[in-house]
ZAMIVO-318370 format. One record per residue (C-alpha): x, y, z; residue number from 1; residue in three letters. Coordinates in nm, 2 decimals. Layout:
<recs>
rec xx:X, yy:Y, zz:Z, i:NUM, aa:ALA
...
</recs>
This chain:
<recs>
rec xx:-26.12, yy:5.33, zz:11.61, i:1, aa:MET
rec xx:-26.14, yy:5.65, zz:11.76, i:2, aa:GLN
rec xx:-26.41, yy:5.70, zz:12.01, i:3, aa:GLN
rec xx:-26.72, yy:5.91, zz:11.94, i:4, aa:ILE
rec xx:-26.74, yy:6.15, zz:12.24, i:5, aa:PRO
rec xx:-27.04, yy:6.08, zz:12.46, i:6, aa:GLN
rec xx:-27.27, yy:6.38, zz:12.51, i:7, aa:GLU
rec xx:-27.42, yy:6.45, zz:12.86, i:8, aa:ASN
rec xx:-27.76, yy:6.63, zz:12.77, i:9, aa:GLU
rec xx:-27.83, yy:6.95, zz:12.94, i:10, aa:GLY
rec xx:-27.45, yy:6.99, zz:13.05, i:11, aa:THR
rec xx:-27.27, yy:7.09, zz:12.72, i:12, aa:GLY
rec xx:-27.01, yy:6.83, zz:12.80, i:13, aa:MET
rec xx:-26.85, yy:6.58, zz:12.62, i:14, aa:ALA
rec xx:-26.68, yy:6.29, zz:12.78, i:15, aa:VAL
rec xx:-26.39, yy:6.12, zz:12.61, i:16, aa:GLN
rec xx:-26.12, yy:5.84, zz:12.72, i:17, aa:HIS
rec xx:-25.87, yy:6.08, zz:12.88, i:18, aa:ASN
rec xx:-26.03, yy:6.44, zz:12.84, i:19, aa:ILE
rec xx:-26.36, yy:6.59, zz:12.94, i:20, aa:ILE
rec xx:-26.49, yy:6.91, zz:12.70, i:21, aa:LEU
rec xx:-26.72, yy:7.14, zz:12.90, i:22, aa:SER
rec xx:-26.87, yy:7.46, zz:12.75, i:23, aa:LYS
rec xx:-27.05, yy:7.73, zz:12.92, i:24, aa:ALA
rec xx:-27.14, yy:8.11, zz:12.85, i:25, aa:ASP
rec xx:-26.87, yy:8.14, zz:12.57, i:26, aa:GLY
rec xx:-26.58, yy:7.94, zz:12.76, i:27, aa:VAL
rec xx:-26.50, yy:7.60, zz:12.66, i:28, aa:ALA
rec xx:-26.27, yy:7.38, zz:12.93, i:29, aa:THR
rec xx:-26.07, yy:7.08, zz:12.83, i:30, aa:ILE
rec xx:-25.97, yy:6.88, zz:13.15, i:31, aa:THR
rec xx:-25.70, yy:6.59, zz:13.13, i:32, aa:PHE
rec xx:-25.89, yy:6.32, zz:13.28, i:33, aa:ASN
rec xx:-25.68, yy:6.03, zz:13.38, i:34, aa:ASN
rec xx:-25.58, yy:6.05, zz:13.71, i:35, aa:PRO
rec xx:-25.48, yy:5.67, zz:13.76, i:36, aa:GLU
rec xx:-25.20, yy:5.80, zz:13.53, i:37, aa:ARG
rec xx:-25.17, yy:6.16, zz:13.65, i:38, aa:LEU
rec xx:-25.31, yy:6.28, zz:13.34, i:39, aa:ASN
rec xx:-25.01, yy:6.18, zz:13.15, i:40, aa:ALA
rec xx:-24.97, yy:6.28, zz:12.79, i:41, aa:TRP
rec xx:-25.03, yy:5.98, zz:12.58, i:42, aa:SER
rec xx:-25.14, yy:5.91, zz:12.21, i:43, aa:MET
rec xx:-25.49, yy:5.83, zz:12.37, i:44, aa:ARG
rec xx:-25.49, yy:6.18, zz:12.52, i:45, aa:THR
rec xx:-25.34, yy:6.33, zz:12.19, i:46, aa:LEU
rec xx:-25.62, yy:6.18, zz:11.99, i:47, aa:ALA
rec xx:-25.89, yy:6.31, zz:12.25, i:48, aa:ASP
rec xx:-25.72, yy:6.66, zz:12.24, i:49, aa:PHE
rec xx:-25.72, yy:6.65, zz:11.84, i:50, aa:GLU
rec xx:-26.09, yy:6.59, zz:11.85, i:51, aa:SER
rec xx:-26.17, yy:6.87, zz:12.12, i:52, aa:ALA
rec xx:-25.98, yy:7.12, zz:11.90, i:53, aa:PHE
rec xx:-26.20, yy:6.97, zz:11.60, i:54, aa:ASP
rec xx:-26.49, yy:7.05, zz:11.82, i:55, aa:ASP
rec xx:-26.38, yy:7.41, zz:11.91, i:56, aa:LEU
rec xx:-26.25, yy:7.53, zz:11.59, i:57, aa:GLU
rec xx:-26.61, yy:7.46, zz:11.45, i:58, aa:ARG
rec xx:-26.78, yy:7.65, zz:11.73, i:59, aa:ASP
rec xx:-26.82, yy:7.98, zz:11.68, i:60, aa:ALA
rec xx:-27.02, yy:8.03, zz:12.02, i:61, aa:ALA
rec xx:-26.68, yy:7.95, zz:12.20, i:62, aa:VAL
rec xx:-26.46, yy:8.27, zz:12.26, i:63, aa:ARG
rec xx:-26.23, yy:8.17, zz:12.51, i:64, aa:SER
rec xx:-26.05, yy:7.83, zz:12.64, i:65, aa:VAL
rec xx:-25.93, yy:7.70, zz:12.97, i:66, aa:ILE
rec xx:-25.72, yy:7.38, zz:13.01, i:67, aa:ILE
rec xx:-25.67, yy:7.20, zz:13.32, i:68, aa:THR
rec xx:-25.63, yy:6.87, zz:13.52, i:69, aa:GLY
rec xx:-25.85, yy:6.66, zz:13.71, i:70, aa:THR
rec xx:-25.75, yy:6.58, zz:14.07, i:71, aa:GLY
rec xx:-25.44, yy:6.71, zz:14.20, i:72, aa:GLN
rec xx:-25.24, yy:6.70, zz:13.87, i:73, aa:THR
rec xx:-25.23, yy:6.92, zz:13.58, i:74, aa:PHE
rec xx:-25.04, yy:6.65, zz:13.36, i:75, aa:SER
rec xx:-24.74, yy:6.45, zz:13.47, i:76, aa:SER
rec xx:-24.55, yy:6.48, zz:13.11, i:77, aa:GLY
rec xx:-24.54, yy:6.19, zz:12.87, i:78, aa:SER
rec xx:-24.66, yy:5.84, zz:12.97, i:79, aa:ASP
rec xx:-24.31, yy:5.70, zz:13.00, i:80, aa:ILE
rec xx:-24.40, yy:5.31, zz:12.95, i:81, aa:PRO
rec xx:-24.57, yy:5.44, zz:12.61, i:82, aa:GLU
rec xx:-24.25, yy:5.59, zz:12.53, i:83, aa:VAL
rec xx:-24.04, yy:5.33, zz:12.57, i:84, aa:ILE
rec xx:-24.30, yy:5.15, zz:12.35, i:85, aa:GLU
rec xx:-24.26, yy:5.43, zz:12.08, i:86, aa:GLN
rec xx:-23.86, yy:5.38, zz:12.09, i:87, aa:THR
rec xx:-23.92, yy:5.04, zz:11.97, i:88, aa:GLU
rec xx:-24.10, yy:5.15, zz:11.64, i:89, aa:LEU
rec xx:-23.78, yy:5.23, zz:11.46, i:90, aa:GLY
rec xx:-23.68, yy:5.60, zz:11.35, i:91, aa:PRO
rec xx:-23.94, yy:5.64, zz:11.09, i:92, aa:ALA
rec xx:-24.25, yy:5.56, zz:11.26, i:93, aa:LEU
rec xx:-24.12, yy:5.73, zz:11.56, i:94, aa:CYS
rec xx:-24.05, yy:6.04, zz:11.38, i:95, aa:LYS
rec xx:-24.41, yy:6.00, zz:11.26, i:96, aa:GLN
rec xx:-24.55, yy:5.98, zz:11.62, i:97, aa:VAL
rec xx:-24.34, yy:6.28, zz:11.73, i:98, aa:ILE
rec xx:-24.43, yy:6.51, zz:11.41, i:99, aa:ARG
rec xx:-24.81, yy:6.41, zz:11.52, i:100, aa:ARG
rec xx:-24.77, yy:6.55, zz:11.88, i:101, aa:HIS
rec xx:-24.59, yy:6.87, zz:11.72, i:102, aa:ASP
rec xx:-24.88, yy:6.96, zz:11.47, i:103, aa:ARG
rec xx:-25.15, yy:6.93, zz:11.77, i:104, aa:MET
rec xx:-24.90, yy:7.18, zz:11.98, i:105, aa:MET
rec xx:-24.89, yy:7.41, zz:11.67, i:106, aa:ARG
rec xx:-25.28, yy:7.39, zz:11.67, i:107, aa:ARG
rec xx:-25.29, yy:7.51, zz:12.02, i:108, aa:LEU
rec xx:-25.01, yy:7.77, zz:12.01, i:109, aa:MET
rec xx:-25.21, yy:7.90, zz:11.65, i:110, aa:GLU
rec xx:-25.56, yy:7.86, zz:11.78, i:111, aa:PHE
rec xx:-25.73, yy:8.21, zz:11.72, i:112, aa:GLU
rec xx:-25.94, yy:8.21, zz:12.05, i:113, aa:LYS
rec xx:-25.73, yy:8.27, zz:12.36, i:114, aa:PRO
rec xx:-25.65, yy:8.00, zz:12.60, i:115, aa:THR
rec xx:-25.55, yy:7.97, zz:12.97, i:116, aa:ILE
rec xx:-25.40, yy:7.71, zz:13.14, i:117, aa:ALA
rec xx:-25.52, yy:7.66, zz:13.49, i:118, aa:ALA
rec xx:-25.25, yy:7.49, zz:13.65, i:119, aa:VAL
rec xx:-25.40, yy:7.28, zz:13.95, i:120, aa:ASN
rec xx:-25.09, yy:7.06, zz:14.03, i:121, aa:GLY
rec xx:-24.80, yy:6.91, zz:13.90, i:122, aa:LEU
rec xx:-24.72, yy:7.01, zz:13.53, i:123, aa:ALA
rec xx:-24.42, yy:6.84, zz:13.43, i:124, aa:ALA
rec xx:-24.25, yy:6.76, zz:13.11, i:125, aa:GLY
rec xx:-24.50, yy:6.78, zz:12.82, i:126, aa:SER
rec xx:-24.75, yy:6.89, zz:13.07, i:127, aa:GLY
rec xx:-24.51, yy:7.17, zz:13.16, i:128, aa:MET
rec xx:-24.49, yy:7.25, zz:12.77, i:129, aa:ASN
rec xx:-24.89, yy:7.26, zz:12.70, i:130, aa:ILE
rec xx:-24.92, yy:7.50, zz:12.97, i:131, aa:ALA
rec xx:-24.65, yy:7.71, zz:12.80, i:132, aa:LEU
rec xx:-24.83, yy:7.68, zz:12.47, i:133, aa:GLY
rec xx:-25.12, yy:7.85, zz:12.61, i:134, aa:CYS
rec xx:-25.19, yy:8.21, zz:12.59, i:135, aa:ASP
rec xx:-25.21, yy:8.29, zz:12.97, i:136, aa:LEU
rec xx:-25.13, yy:8.07, zz:13.29, i:137, aa:ILE
rec xx:-25.30, yy:8.07, zz:13.65, i:138, aa:ILE
rec xx:-25.13, yy:7.85, zz:13.88, i:139, aa:ALA
rec xx:-25.27, yy:7.70, zz:14.20, i:140, aa:SER
rec xx:-25.00, yy:7.77, zz:14.50, i:141, aa:GLU
rec xx:-24.97, yy:7.39, zz:14.49, i:142, aa:GLN
rec xx:-24.84, yy:7.40, zz:14.14, i:143, aa:ALA
rec xx:-24.51, yy:7.27, zz:14.06, i:144, aa:ARG
rec xx:-24.31, yy:7.30, zz:13.70, i:145, aa:PHE
rec xx:-24.02, yy:7.08, zz:13.58, i:146, aa:CYS
rec xx:-23.89, yy:6.95, zz:13.26, i:147, aa:GLN
rec xx:-23.83, yy:6.59, zz:13.33, i:148, aa:THR
rec xx:-23.72, yy:6.43, zz:13.00, i:149, aa:LEU
rec xx:-23.38, yy:6.51, zz:13.02, i:150, aa:THR
rec xx:-23.37, yy:6.28, zz:13.35, i:151, aa:GLN
rec xx:-23.49, yy:5.98, zz:13.07, i:152, aa:HIS
rec xx:-23.19, yy:6.08, zz:12.83, i:153, aa:ALA
rec xx:-23.46, yy:6.27, zz:12.60, i:154, aa:LEU
rec xx:-23.52, yy:6.64, zz:12.49, i:155, aa:LEU
rec xx:-23.79, yy:6.86, zz:12.62, i:156, aa:PRO
rec xx:-24.11, yy:6.77, zz:12.38, i:157, aa:ASP
rec xx:-24.39, yy:6.96, zz:12.24, i:158, aa:LEU
rec xx:-24.20, yy:7.29, zz:12.14, i:159, aa:GLY
rec xx:-24.07, yy:7.31, zz:12.50, i:160, aa:GLY
rec xx:-23.72, yy:7.43, zz:12.42, i:161, aa:MET
rec xx:-23.88, yy:7.68, zz:12.20, i:162, aa:TRP
rec xx:-24.15, yy:7.82, zz:12.44, i:163, aa:LEU
rec xx:-23.95, yy:7.82, zz:12.75, i:164, aa:LEU
rec xx:-23.69, yy:8.07, zz:12.67, i:165, aa:PRO
rec xx:-23.95, yy:8.31, zz:12.55, i:166, aa:ARG
rec xx:-24.13, yy:8.30, zz:12.87, i:167, aa:ALA
rec xx:-23.81, yy:8.30, zz:13.13, i:168, aa:VAL
rec xx:-23.53, yy:8.39, zz:12.90, i:169, aa:GLY
rec xx:-23.22, yy:8.19, zz:12.74, i:170, aa:LEU
rec xx:-23.00, yy:8.18, zz:13.08, i:171, aa:ALA
rec xx:-23.30, yy:8.06, zz:13.31, i:172, aa:ARG
rec xx:-23.44, yy:7.83, zz:13.04, i:173, aa:ALA
rec xx:-23.10, yy:7.64, zz:13.00, i:174, aa:LYS
rec xx:-23.10, yy:7.60, zz:13.37, i:175, aa:GLU
rec xx:-23.43, yy:7.44, zz:13.42, i:176, aa:LEU
rec xx:-23.37, yy:7.22, zz:13.12, i:177, aa:VAL
rec xx:-23.02, yy:7.11, zz:13.21, i:178, aa:PHE
rec xx:-23.11, yy:7.06, zz:13.58, i:179, aa:SER
rec xx:-23.49, yy:6.93, zz:13.54, i:180, aa:GLY
rec xx:-23.52, yy:7.15, zz:13.88, i:181, aa:GLU
rec xx:-23.86, yy:7.14, zz:13.98, i:182, aa:MET
rec xx:-24.01, yy:7.49, zz:14.07, i:183, aa:ILE
rec xx:-24.33, yy:7.58, zz:14.30, i:184, aa:ASP
rec xx:-24.54, yy:7.83, zz:14.16, i:185, aa:ALA
rec xx:-24.42, yy:8.17, zz:14.34, i:186, aa:ARG
rec xx:-24.06, yy:8.08, zz:14.19, i:187, aa:GLU
rec xx:-24.27, yy:8.03, zz:13.83, i:188, aa:ALA
rec xx:-24.45, yy:8.38, zz:13.86, i:189, aa:ALA
rec xx:-24.13, yy:8.51, zz:13.99, i:190, aa:ARG
rec xx:-23.92, yy:8.44, zz:13.69, i:191, aa:ILE
rec xx:-24.23, yy:8.52, zz:13.45, i:192, aa:GLY
rec xx:-24.34, yy:8.18, zz:13.38, i:193, aa:LEU
rec xx:-24.71, yy:8.24, zz:13.48, i:194, aa:VAL
rec xx:-24.92, yy:8.53, zz:13.51, i:195, aa:ASN
rec xx:-25.09, yy:8.49, zz:13.84, i:196, aa:LEU
rec xx:-25.06, yy:8.25, zz:14.14, i:197, aa:VAL
rec xx:-25.39, yy:8.20, zz:14.35, i:198, aa:VAL
rec xx:-25.49, yy:7.94, zz:14.62, i:199, aa:SER
rec xx:-25.55, yy:7.60, zz:14.53, i:200, aa:HIS
rec xx:-25.91, yy:7.61, zz:14.60, i:201, aa:GLU
rec xx:-25.96, yy:7.92, zz:14.35, i:202, aa:GLU
rec xx:-25.77, yy:7.83, zz:14.07, i:203, aa:VAL
rec xx:-26.05, yy:7.71, zz:13.82, i:204, aa:ILE
rec xx:-26.31, yy:8.01, zz:13.95, i:205, aa:VAL
rec xx:-25.98, yy:8.26, zz:13.87, i:206, aa:ALA
rec xx:-25.94, yy:8.09, zz:13.54, i:207, aa:ALA
rec xx:-26.32, yy:8.09, zz:13.48, i:208, aa:GLU
rec xx:-26.34, yy:8.47, zz:13.58, i:209, aa:MET
rec xx:-26.06, yy:8.55, zz:13.33, i:210, aa:LEU
rec xx:-26.19, yy:8.36, zz:13.03, i:211, aa:ALA
rec xx:-26.54, yy:8.52, zz:13.08, i:212, aa:GLN
rec xx:-26.38, yy:8.86, zz:13.07, i:213, aa:GLU
rec xx:-26.18, yy:8.79, zz:12.78, i:214, aa:VAL
rec xx:-26.49, yy:8.61, zz:12.61, i:215, aa:ALA
rec xx:-26.68, yy:8.92, zz:12.62, i:216, aa:GLY
rec xx:-26.43, yy:9.13, zz:12.39, i:217, aa:ASN
rec xx:-26.43, yy:9.12, zz:12.01, i:218, aa:PRO
rec xx:-26.33, yy:8.79, zz:11.84, i:219, aa:PRO
rec xx:-26.17, yy:8.90, zz:11.54, i:220, aa:MET
rec xx:-25.98, yy:9.18, zz:11.72, i:221, aa:ALA
rec xx:-25.86, yy:8.89, zz:11.99, i:222, aa:LEU
rec xx:-25.76, yy:8.69, zz:11.71, i:223, aa:ALA
rec xx:-25.57, yy:8.95, zz:11.52, i:224, aa:MET
rec xx:-25.39, yy:9.04, zz:11.83, i:225, aa:SER
rec xx:-25.26, yy:8.66, zz:11.88, i:226, aa:LYS
rec xx:-25.09, yy:8.66, zz:11.53, i:227, aa:VAL
rec xx:-24.95, yy:9.00, zz:11.54, i:228, aa:ILE
rec xx:-24.81, yy:8.91, zz:11.88, i:229, aa:LEU
rec xx:-24.67, yy:8.58, zz:11.76, i:230, aa:ARG
rec xx:-24.54, yy:8.71, zz:11.41, i:231, aa:LEU
rec xx:-24.34, yy:9.03, zz:11.63, i:232, aa:GLY
rec xx:-24.10, yy:8.77, zz:11.78, i:233, aa:GLU
rec xx:-23.97, yy:8.70, zz:11.42, i:234, aa:HIS
rec xx:-23.96, yy:9.01, zz:11.24, i:235, aa:MET
rec xx:-23.80, yy:9.36, zz:11.23, i:236, aa:ASP
rec xx:-24.01, yy:9.67, zz:11.32, i:237, aa:MET
rec xx:-24.08, yy:9.79, zz:10.98, i:238, aa:LYS
rec xx:-24.23, yy:9.46, zz:10.86, i:239, aa:ARG
rec xx:-24.41, yy:9.41, zz:11.18, i:240, aa:TYR
rec xx:-24.60, yy:9.76, zz:11.17, i:241, aa:VAL
rec xx:-24.68, yy:9.67, zz:10.80, i:242, aa:GLU
rec xx:-24.85, yy:9.36, zz:10.94, i:243, aa:TYR
rec xx:-25.00, yy:9.55, zz:11.22, i:244, aa:GLU
rec xx:-25.14, yy:9.83, zz:10.99, i:245, aa:SER
rec xx:-25.30, yy:9.54, zz:10.77, i:246, aa:LEU
rec xx:-25.44, yy:9.37, zz:11.09, i:247, aa:ALA
rec xx:-25.58, yy:9.71, zz:11.23, i:248, aa:GLN
rec xx:-25.74, yy:9.79, zz:10.89, i:249, aa:ALA
rec xx:-25.97, yy:9.48, zz:10.86, i:250, aa:MET
rec xx:-26.06, yy:9.52, zz:11.23, i:251, aa:CYS
rec xx:-26.20, yy:9.88, zz:11.16, i:252, aa:MET
rec xx:-26.42, yy:9.70, zz:10.89, i:253, aa:ARG
rec xx:-26.60, yy:9.48, zz:11.15, i:254, aa:THR
rec xx:-26.94, yy:9.54, zz:11.32, i:255, aa:GLU
rec xx:-26.78, yy:9.48, zz:11.64, i:256, aa:ASP
rec xx:-26.56, yy:9.80, zz:11.58, i:257, aa:HIS
rec xx:-26.84, yy:10.02, zz:11.50, i:258, aa:ARG
rec xx:-27.03, yy:9.87, zz:11.82, i:259, aa:GLU
rec xx:-26.74, yy:9.93, zz:12.03, i:260, aa:GLY
rec xx:-26.72, yy:10.31, zz:11.94, i:261, aa:VAL
rec xx:-27.07, yy:10.35, zz:11.97, i:262, aa:HIS
rec xx:-27.09, yy:10.19, zz:12.32, i:263, aa:ALA
rec xx:-26.83, yy:10.41, zz:12.42, i:264, aa:PHE
rec xx:-26.98, yy:10.71, zz:12.29, i:265, aa:MET
rec xx:-27.30, yy:10.62, zz:12.45, i:266, aa:GLU
rec xx:-27.18, yy:10.51, zz:12.81, i:267, aa:LYS
rec xx:-27.29, yy:10.15, zz:12.79, i:268, aa:ARG
rec xx:-27.15, yy:9.82, zz:12.77, i:269, aa:THR
rec xx:-27.06, yy:9.70, zz:12.41, i:270, aa:PRO
rec xx:-27.23, yy:9.38, zz:12.29, i:271, aa:VAL
rec xx:-26.97, yy:9.18, zz:12.05, i:272, aa:PHE
rec xx:-27.10, yy:8.95, zz:11.80, i:273, aa:LYS
rec xx:-26.80, yy:8.83, zz:11.61, i:274, aa:GLY
rec xx:-26.86, yy:9.02, zz:11.29, i:275, aa:ARG
</recs>
């Protein structure tokens, strides 16, 4: 039976088995919280992650989301003892498990609100791919990234082989996957894997500042921008412009658009309400 999240009154925080979900000022933070296992990605973590997104999809007050890890690790990747157990299930059940993981990854990537990975340490295998599934990545100087499952005779999971080439290019993605090479935050920034590198002490603060900035923007325009940017990877310019025009027309009918225009003309800060 899935645990009912425990609400801590007055903190805006829900504590589950392996995840802490907190909310403040329009920003939600999902924190991997299994430091004894270096925040490994397990079925328990998956269930908690699904529960957190169930909550966030319902909560209109949340405008942006940060994902980070407890301690010195973002996520060390798949829980290898659990992976070994899953291989014993047989092909049919094993495929069901993989598909459940993949469905959750699609939820993350298609989530209408902007997501920011605050990578505070090691992001290996599944952990690296979860970070790649976010819209933006801020890395601590202590962050490290690697695709580890090749060393276990497995493929990168959670859509990693789809995401990685789009971030760093096909040739560099092949190198990282084939070699399992560990790269540091500066190299990750150089090759386009992360958006920003900050000191270890500032990674959460930097992510919160960016999340607050994003949260102040009109929700529908942000959601539409995410959709159109994603669609642009898979269609020609003619079709893309048609979708862009449709999305733009929808945004132009919103109260937020009128508020943005009036605020600009009146030289004041706009107040967007998501309508």
